[in-house]
C-alpha positions as CSV (number, residue, x, y, z in Angstrom):
1,X,202.0,-108.9,-74.8
2,X,201.8,-112.8,-75.1
3,X,200.1,-114.6,-72.1
4,X,202.7,-116.4,-69.5
5,X,201.0,-119.6,-70.4
6,X,202.3,-119.3,-73.9
7,X,205.5,-120.8,-72.7
8,X,206.7,-124.0,-72.0
9,X,208.7,-125.1,-69.2
10,X,211.9,-124.7,-71.4
11,X,211.1,-121.2,-72.6
12,X,210.1,-119.9,-69.0
13,X,214.0,-121.2,-68.3
14,X,215.1,-119.2,-70.6
15,X,213.3,-116.0,-69.7
16,X,214.2,-116.9,-66.4
17,X,218.2,-116.9,-67.5
18,X,220.5,-116.5,-64.5
19,X,217.6,-117.4,-61.7
20,X,218.6,-121.0,-59.9
21,X,216.7,-123.7,-61.2
22,X,214.3,-124.0,-58.3
23,X,212.6,-120.9,-59.1
24,X,211.3,-122.1,-62.3
25,X,210.0,-125.3,-60.7
26,X,208.4,-123.2,-58.4
27,X,206.9,-121.0,-60.7
28,X,205.7,-123.5,-63.0
29,X,204.4,-125.1,-59.9
30,X,202.7,-121.8,-58.7
31,X,201.3,-121.4,-62.4
32,X,200.2,-125.0,-63.5
33,X,199.7,-127.3,-60.2
34,X,198.5,-124.5,-57.9
35,X,196.6,-122.6,-61.0
36,X,198.1,-119.3,-59.0
37,X,198.1,-115.7,-60.9
38,X,202.0,-114.8,-60.9
39,X,201.5,-112.0,-58.2
40,X,200.4,-115.1,-55.7
41,X,203.5,-117.5,-55.9
42,X,204.7,-116.1,-52.9
43,X,207.3,-119.4,-52.9
44,X,209.3,-116.4,-55.1
45,X,210.4,-113.6,-54.0
46,X,208.9,-110.2,-54.5
47,X,211.1,-108.4,-56.6
48,X,210.7,-111.2,-59.2
49,X,206.8,-111.4,-59.3
50,X,206.8,-107.8,-59.7
51,X,209.0,-108.3,-62.9
52,X,206.8,-111.3,-64.0
53,X,203.7,-109.7,-64.0
54,X,204.7,-106.8,-65.9
55,X,206.2,-108.8,-68.1
56,X,203.2,-110.7,-68.6
57,X,199.8,-108.9,-67.5
58,X,196.6,-110.9,-67.2
59,X,194.7,-110.9,-70.5
60,X,191.5,-111.2,-69.3
61,X,189.8,-108.0,-67.5
62,X,186.7,-108.6,-65.5
63,X,184.1,-106.8,-66.8
64,X,181.5,-108.3,-65.4
65,X,180.6,-111.3,-62.9
66,X,177.2,-112.5,-62.3
67,X,175.8,-115.6,-60.5
68,X,172.8,-117.9,-60.1
69,X,172.2,-121.4,-58.5
70,X,172.6,-120.3,-55.0
71,X,176.8,-119.1,-56.5
72,X,177.2,-122.9,-57.7
73,X,177.2,-121.1,-61.6
74,X,178.8,-118.1,-61.9
75,X,179.3,-116.2,-65.1
76,X,182.1,-113.9,-65.9
77,X,182.3,-111.5,-69.2
78,X,186.3,-110.9,-69.4
79,X,187.5,-108.3,-71.5
80,X,190.6,-108.7,-73.7
81,X,193.3,-106.5,-74.4
82,X,191.7,-105.2,-78.0
83,X,188.3,-104.7,-76.1
84,X,187.1,-107.9,-77.4
85,X,184.8,-109.8,-74.9
86,X,184.2,-113.7,-74.2
87,X,182.4,-115.3,-71.4
88,X,183.3,-118.1,-69.3
89,X,180.9,-119.9,-67.4
90,X,182.2,-122.0,-63.9
91,X,179.5,-124.6,-62.2
92,X,180.0,-126.8,-59.2
93,X,178.6,-130.0,-58.8
94,X,178.4,-132.2,-55.8
95,X,180.9,-134.3,-57.6
96,X,182.8,-132.3,-59.7
97,X,183.5,-128.5,-60.6
98,X,183.4,-128.1,-64.6
99,X,184.5,-124.5,-66.4
100,X,183.3,-124.0,-69.4
101,X,185.6,-121.7,-71.8
102,X,185.2,-119.9,-74.9
103,X,187.5,-120.7,-78.3
104,X,186.6,-117.6,-80.1
105,X,185.5,-113.8,-79.2
106,X,181.7,-114.4,-81.2
107,X,181.5,-117.4,-83.1
108,X,180.9,-117.9,-86.9
109,X,178.6,-121.0,-87.2
110,X,175.4,-118.9,-87.1
111,X,173.0,-121.6,-85.1
112,X,169.7,-119.8,-85.4
113,X,168.9,-120.7,-81.6
114,X,172.5,-119.6,-80.4
115,X,172.6,-116.3,-79.2
116,X,176.5,-116.0,-79.8
117,X,175.7,-117.2,-83.0
118,X,173.4,-114.1,-83.6
119,X,176.1,-111.4,-82.2
120,X,178.4,-112.6,-84.7
121,X,182.1,-113.1,-85.3
122,X,185.5,-111.5,-83.4
123,X,188.2,-113.0,-83.8
124,X,189.9,-116.3,-82.5
125,X,191.5,-116.4,-79.1
126,X,195.2,-117.2,-78.7
127,X,195.8,-120.3,-76.5
128,X,197.2,-118.6,-73.3
129,X,193.8,-116.3,-73.4
130,X,192.1,-119.9,-73.4
131,X,193.8,-121.3,-70.2
132,X,194.1,-118.1,-68.7
133,X,190.3,-119.1,-68.5
134,X,190.8,-122.1,-66.6
135,X,193.2,-121.1,-64.6
136,X,191.0,-117.7,-63.3
137,X,188.3,-120.3,-62.8
138,X,190.9,-122.6,-60.7
139,X,191.3,-120.3,-58.6
140,X,187.8,-118.8,-58.0
141,X,186.5,-122.8,-57.2
142,X,189.0,-122.9,-54.3
143,X,188.8,-124.7,-52.3
144,X,188.1,-126.9,-54.5
145,X,189.6,-128.6,-57.5
146,X,188.2,-127.8,-61.1
147,X,188.1,-130.9,-62.6
148,X,186.8,-130.6,-66.0
149,X,187.2,-128.0,-68.9
150,X,184.8,-127.9,-71.6
151,X,185.1,-126.1,-75.2
152,X,181.7,-125.3,-74.8
153,X,181.5,-121.5,-74.5
154,X,181.8,-119.0,-77.0
155,X,183.0,-120.0,-80.3
156,X,183.0,-123.2,-82.7
157,X,186.5,-125.0,-81.1
158,X,187.6,-127.2,-84.3
159,X,187.5,-123.6,-86.4
160,X,190.4,-122.6,-84.4
161,X,191.8,-125.4,-84.9
162,X,195.5,-125.2,-83.4
163,X,194.8,-122.9,-80.6
164,X,191.9,-125.9,-79.0
165,X,195.0,-128.4,-80.0
166,X,197.5,-126.7,-78.5
167,X,195.4,-125.9,-75.2
168,X,194.3,-129.7,-74.6
169,X,198.0,-130.7,-75.0
170,X,198.7,-128.0,-72.2
171,X,196.0,-129.4,-70.1
172,X,196.9,-132.6,-70.4
173,X,200.7,-132.4,-70.0
174,X,201.4,-129.5,-67.6
175,X,197.8,-129.5,-65.5
176,X,197.6,-133.3,-65.4
177,X,194.1,-133.4,-66.9
178,X,193.0,-136.8,-68.4
179,X,190.5,-137.5,-71.5
180,X,187.5,-138.1,-69.2
181,X,187.5,-134.2,-67.9
182,X,188.4,-132.6,-71.2
183,X,185.1,-132.2,-73.6
184,X,185.5,-130.5,-76.9
185,X,182.0,-129.5,-78.6
186,X,181.9,-129.0,-82.6
187,X,178.7,-128.3,-84.7
188,X,180.0,-130.8,-87.1
189,X,183.4,-129.4,-89.1
190,X,184.1,-132.7,-90.3
191,X,187.6,-132.4,-91.9
192,X,188.8,-131.0,-88.1
193,X,187.3,-134.2,-86.4
194,X,189.1,-136.4,-88.8
195,X,192.1,-134.5,-88.8
196,X,191.3,-134.3,-84.8
197,X,191.4,-137.7,-84.6
198,X,195.0,-138.2,-85.8
199,X,196.1,-136.2,-83.2
200,X,195.8,-138.9,-80.6
201,X,194.5,-136.7,-77.7
202,X,192.9,-137.1,-74.9
203,X,189.7,-135.7,-75.5
204,X,186.0,-136.9,-75.4
205,X,184.3,-135.2,-78.9
206,X,180.6,-133.8,-78.3
207,X,178.7,-133.0,-81.5
208,X,175.9,-130.4,-81.8
209,X,173.2,-132.7,-83.8
210,X,170.1,-131.2,-82.9
211,X,168.8,-132.5,-86.2
212,X,169.0,-135.8,-88.2
213,X,167.5,-135.2,-91.5
214,X,169.3,-132.1,-93.5
215,X,166.4,-130.1,-94.1
216,X,165.9,-128.9,-90.4
217,X,169.7,-129.5,-90.1
218,X,170.4,-126.8,-92.6
219,X,167.5,-124.6,-91.2
220,X,169.2,-124.8,-87.5
221,X,173.4,-125.2,-88.1
222,X,174.2,-123.5,-91.8
223,X,177.2,-125.4,-91.6
224,X,175.7,-128.4,-92.1
225,X,175.1,-127.3,-96.0
226,X,178.7,-127.3,-96.4
227,X,179.1,-130.6,-94.5
228,X,175.8,-132.5,-93.9
229,X,174.6,-135.5,-92.5
230,X,176.0,-138.1,-94.6
231,X,179.3,-136.1,-94.9
232,X,179.4,-136.0,-90.6
233,X,179.1,-139.7,-90.6
234,X,181.8,-140.4,-91.9
235,X,183.7,-138.0,-90.3
236,X,182.3,-140.2,-87.1
237,X,183.4,-143.2,-88.1
238,X,186.5,-142.4,-88.5
239,X,186.8,-140.8,-85.5
240,X,185.7,-143.6,-83.5
241,X,187.9,-146.6,-85.6
242,X,190.9,-144.3,-85.1
243,X,190.7,-143.1,-81.2
244,X,187.9,-145.9,-80.1
245,X,186.2,-143.4,-78.0
246,X,182.5,-142.7,-77.8
247,X,181.2,-139.9,-79.3
248,X,178.4,-137.9,-77.7
249,X,175.6,-135.8,-79.5
250,X,174.1,-132.4,-78.2
251,X,170.5,-132.2,-79.1
252,X,168.9,-128.6,-78.2
253,X,164.8,-130.0,-77.9
254,X,162.6,-126.9,-79.6
255,X,158.8,-127.4,-79.0
256,X,157.5,-128.4,-82.5
257,X,160.9,-128.4,-84.5
258,X,163.0,-131.1,-83.4
259,X,160.7,-132.6,-80.5
260,X,158.4,-134.9,-82.5
261,X,158.5,-138.5,-83.0
262,X,160.0,-138.5,-86.3
263,X,163.1,-136.6,-85.2
264,X,162.9,-138.9,-82.4
265,X,163.1,-141.7,-84.9
266,X,165.6,-140.2,-87.0
267,X,167.5,-139.5,-83.7
268,X,167.6,-142.8,-82.6
269,X,169.0,-144.2,-86.1
270,X,171.9,-141.8,-86.5
271,X,172.9,-142.2,-83.0
272,X,172.6,-146.3,-82.8
273,X,174.3,-146.2,-86.4
274,X,177.3,-144.7,-84.4
275,X,176.8,-146.2,-80.9
276,X,176.8,-142.5,-79.9
277,X,175.5,-141.4,-76.4
278,X,173.0,-138.6,-76.4
279,X,172.9,-135.8,-74.3
280,X,169.5,-133.7,-74.1
281,X,168.9,-130.2,-73.8
282,X,165.8,-128.5,-72.9
283,X,166.6,-124.9,-75.1
284,X,167.3,-122.2,-73.3
285,X,165.7,-119.0,-74.6
286,X,167.5,-116.4,-76.7
287,X,166.4,-112.9,-77.9
288,X,166.8,-113.7,-81.5
289,X,164.9,-117.2,-81.4
290,X,161.5,-116.7,-80.4
291,X,160.8,-120.3,-80.7
292,X,159.9,-122.0,-77.7
293,X,161.9,-124.8,-75.9
294,X,159.8,-127.6,-75.4
295,X,157.8,-128.6,-72.6
296,X,159.6,-130.8,-69.3
297,X,156.5,-133.8,-70.2
298,X,158.0,-133.8,-73.7
299,X,161.3,-134.1,-72.7
300,X,160.8,-136.9,-70.5
301,X,158.5,-138.4,-73.1
302,X,161.5,-138.0,-75.8
303,X,164.3,-139.2,-73.4
304,X,161.6,-142.5,-72.7
305,X,161.2,-143.2,-76.4
306,X,164.6,-142.8,-77.3
307,X,165.7,-145.1,-74.7
308,X,163.0,-147.5,-75.4
309,X,165.0,-147.9,-79.4
310,X,168.1,-148.7,-77.1
311,X,169.7,-145.3,-77.2
312,X,172.3,-144.3,-74.6
313,X,170.5,-141.0,-73.6
314,X,170.5,-138.5,-70.7
315,X,169.1,-135.3,-70.4
316,X,170.9,-132.3,-69.0
317,X,170.8,-130.8,-65.8
318,X,170.2,-126.9,-67.5
319,X,172.6,-124.5,-65.2
320,X,172.8,-120.7,-64.9
321,X,169.6,-119.7,-67.2
322,X,168.4,-116.9,-65.2
323,X,172.2,-114.9,-66.0
324,X,172.3,-116.4,-69.6
325,X,174.9,-118.8,-69.0
326,X,173.3,-121.9,-70.0
327,X,174.0,-123.3,-73.0
328,X,173.8,-121.4,-76.2
329,X,173.3,-117.9,-73.9
330,X,176.6,-116.8,-74.1
331,X,176.2,-113.0,-75.4
332,X,175.1,-110.7,-72.9
333,X,175.0,-110.4,-69.2
334,X,171.3,-109.5,-68.5
335,X,170.2,-110.3,-65.0
336,X,171.6,-112.1,-62.3
337,X,173.2,-111.0,-58.9
338,X,176.6,-109.5,-59.3
339,X,178.9,-110.2,-57.0
340,X,182.7,-108.6,-56.5
341,X,185.7,-110.8,-57.8
342,X,187.1,-112.2,-54.9
343,X,189.8,-115.0,-55.4
344,X,190.9,-117.4,-52.6
345,X,194.8,-118.2,-52.3
346,X,195.8,-121.3,-50.3
347,X,196.9,-118.6,-47.8
348,X,194.0,-117.2,-47.6
């Protein structure tokens, strides 16, 4: 059955033909502003809640729930209606609460250092399945407000283009989220980047670069063989020219692979030519890629070297590594503290 979040407000009004107009407003407010599940919207009659809950059951069934970082990071494995599984990560920081959502069940990009890429591809997610991840996380984050959504979970968002665009539009229009709080990550689907630039969407684009020469990037990111760095560069130029927005490059630091002085200089040249921000990520371990991440001192040297060449650079604060919830690890639940799913409603 389709998710209730697949419906526009007008479509919801058609479903609720015969109900007072204010009921539609109450339900819409509960779903989008409050982020409530249908059966939690206590401003509508119990019978109507029961009817809508039966007509629009949740797309997500919790298969596992683990936490780390003293409860600041939670990862859910969700089972979908067809048995496929996806993973969603909620991260609480002092100044924000971020959810990392999946856009596909699995991933077909095959990046060698990524657990999701090693696991393979199952299917595309619907807009409702992605939006339900956001709203589930919003309920779990209560009483804090979910502030950021990043498309950095399972899958390549731009390979599920229509769903990604629809979700961004709905979060902006119906949830009221701004460009500063919506980030789409891509390994470099160049034509889709150019198409996305023309959508006029309020979002931040992060490109998973990881190497700035084609030989190395071919081995890390197989899509580079189809859209090499020169083609990706052209797409990035178009993105900036059309949107006026700055790019971010993600760079997972791998010992002896892309943390050398030569790799640093190549990255600096590529980033400076696009005035891009660089986000360094110490590589997180995965069973299928046994090369180690860079040592902490090398991460620091690499950052300082880039900064010395004029690159705007930061190091990501890795979260959730112990529960396989960190960047590149989404594929399985291993260790970590399991906990029951308890969602606080506004009235609780």
